[in-house]
N, C-alpha and C positions, 0 to 999 in steps of 0.2 A: 461603166461599172460592171456590166455583165462580163466583159473581157477580163477584168481584174479578178472576179470570183472564179472564172474558168481557169485562169492561170494559177490561182491559189490551190485549186484542187488537182491540177495536172502536175505541179511540182513534186508532191510526195510520190505520185505514181511514177514519175520519171526517175526519181532517185531509187525507188524500190526495184526498178528494173535495171538499174545501173550495175555494172560489175565491180565488186569491191575485192581487192586483194590486200594482203598484209604479209610482212616478212621481216627479216633481220638484215642489218647492213654493217659493214666495217670498212675502214680504209685509212689512208694516210693524208696528213695535212702538211703542206709546205708553207709555213707561216712566215710572215715578215711584218713585225711591228714597226711603228714609226721610229724616228730618230730620237736620241737622247739630247736634250738641251740642258747644259749646265749653267747655273746662275752666275758663276764667276768666269765663265768663258762664253759670254753672250754671242760672240761672233763665230763660235765654233760648235759644231754638233757632230754626233756620231751615229751612223746608221748600223742597224743590226743585220747580221747574216741569217738568211733563212735556214731553219733546221726542220727536221722531220718529226711531226707529231702524229697523233692517231685519233680515231673516233670509233665509237661503238654505239649502235642504236637499233631502233625499230621504225617501221614505217607502215602506212596504209595508203592504198591507191584507189580512188573512186574514179572509174572510167566513164567518161561522158563523151564517147567517140565523136570527133577525133581529138577531143580535149580530155584532160584528166586533172584531178586535184590530189596532191600528195602531201599530207602532213607527216612530219618526222619528229622523233624524239631521240636525242642522243647525248652521250657524254663525250666531251672533246678535250684533248690535251694538246696544248700548243707551246712551242719554245722558240726563242730567238737568242742568238749569240751576239754579244757586243765586245768580242775579242778580249782585251785585257780587263775589261770592266765586268765580265762574267755573263751569265745567262739570265733570262727572264722566262719563267714557266707559269702558265696559266691553265687552271682546270675550270671548265664551265659546262653548263647544261644548255643545249641548243634546241630550239623548236622551229625549224624551217616550215613554212607553209607555201608550197610550190604549185604553180599552175603550168601544166605542160601541154604540148601539141605534138601529135604524131605526124612526122614528116613522111616516113615510110613505115611499113608494118613493124619492124623491130627498132626503129630509130625515132627518137623524140628530142625536142628541145624544151627547156623549162626556165622559169624565173619566178622569184617571189621573195618576200621578206623572211629574215631569220631573227627570231627573238632569243636573246641570250641572257643567262644569269651566271656571273662569275662566282665560282665557289671558293677558290683559293688562288694565291699567287706566291711564287717563291723566286729567290735569286736576288743578286745585288744587295743593297740595303734598302728594301722597299718600304715605303710608308703606306698611307691610305690611297685607295683607288677612288677616283672621282665618282664613278657610277658603276654599280654592280649589274643593273639592268640596261642592256643596250639592244639596238636594232641595226641589222645590216641587210644587204641585198645579195642574193645568190642567183647566178645565171649559169646554165650549163646544158649538157646533153647526156642522154642515157641510151644504151644499146641493150636490148633484151635478147638473151640467148636461152630459150626454154625458160626454166625457172630462175636462171641466173640473170643478173643485170650488171653492167659495167658503166659507171658514171664518171664524168669529169665536170667539175664546176669551179667557178671563181667567186670568191666572196669578198665584199668590201664593207666595212663598218660605216654606218651613217652617223651614229651618236658620238659626238666629241667626248673623248674619255682619256684621262691622264692618270698615271701613277707617279707619285712623288718618290724621289730618291733621297734618302737621309744621309747625313754626314757621319763622321766617325763616332759622334756622341749619340747617334740614333735619334736626334731631336731636330737639329737644323736641316732645312730642306736645301739640298745642294743642286738639285736638278729635277727634270720631269721627262717622262717618256710617253709618247703617244701610243695608247694601248688599243686603238681601233684595229680590228683584224683586217689583214690584206693577204689573202692566201689562195693557193690552188689546192683543190681537194680531189683525190681519186678514190673511188669506193667500189666495193663489190657487194651486191645485194642478193638475197635468196628468197624467193616467193614460197611461203609456207602453205598456201592454199593447195589442198589435195585435188579439189575439183576446179579446173581451169575455167569452166563456164563458157560463156559466149566468146567468140573470137572478135576482136575489134579491128 
């Protein structure tokens, strides 16, 4: 019991002495949604070609050397092309919660869940989306160069999610597309802290 109370009082002290950084980030997404399955062509499906999207956001980093916690908040635009069938475009808000580990002084690896809310969708003759709230996994690496950071990560959606495709009358469902994200992300970040504080 004494150890539990001691831990309870030490945790706030530990976090108070941890280094907190915050900044802005932007980058490109190379999205690839799942295939389209048409109801009248059950034996045939069509894969989408990856297109370049983008994201803009902010982040905070709580350094607990050699680990760190990095929550992010960002707007993301994704697009996939299905050739003659057209494009699917999705706008969403993402909140990744990442746990990282410093391999070398400037280089780290990280992983964590990404919570997403789909704001809007465009393209083809799209009907309702199955779920607007989804969860995925992000894993990647980050290189710090002074105040700048360069990151590369891969994201895969966990939550099963489909968008219906409507027929010419915009009523009948003619097919479905797997809307789970499967993408590579490259981003550039900038640390806004004026005082760099302790070196980790």
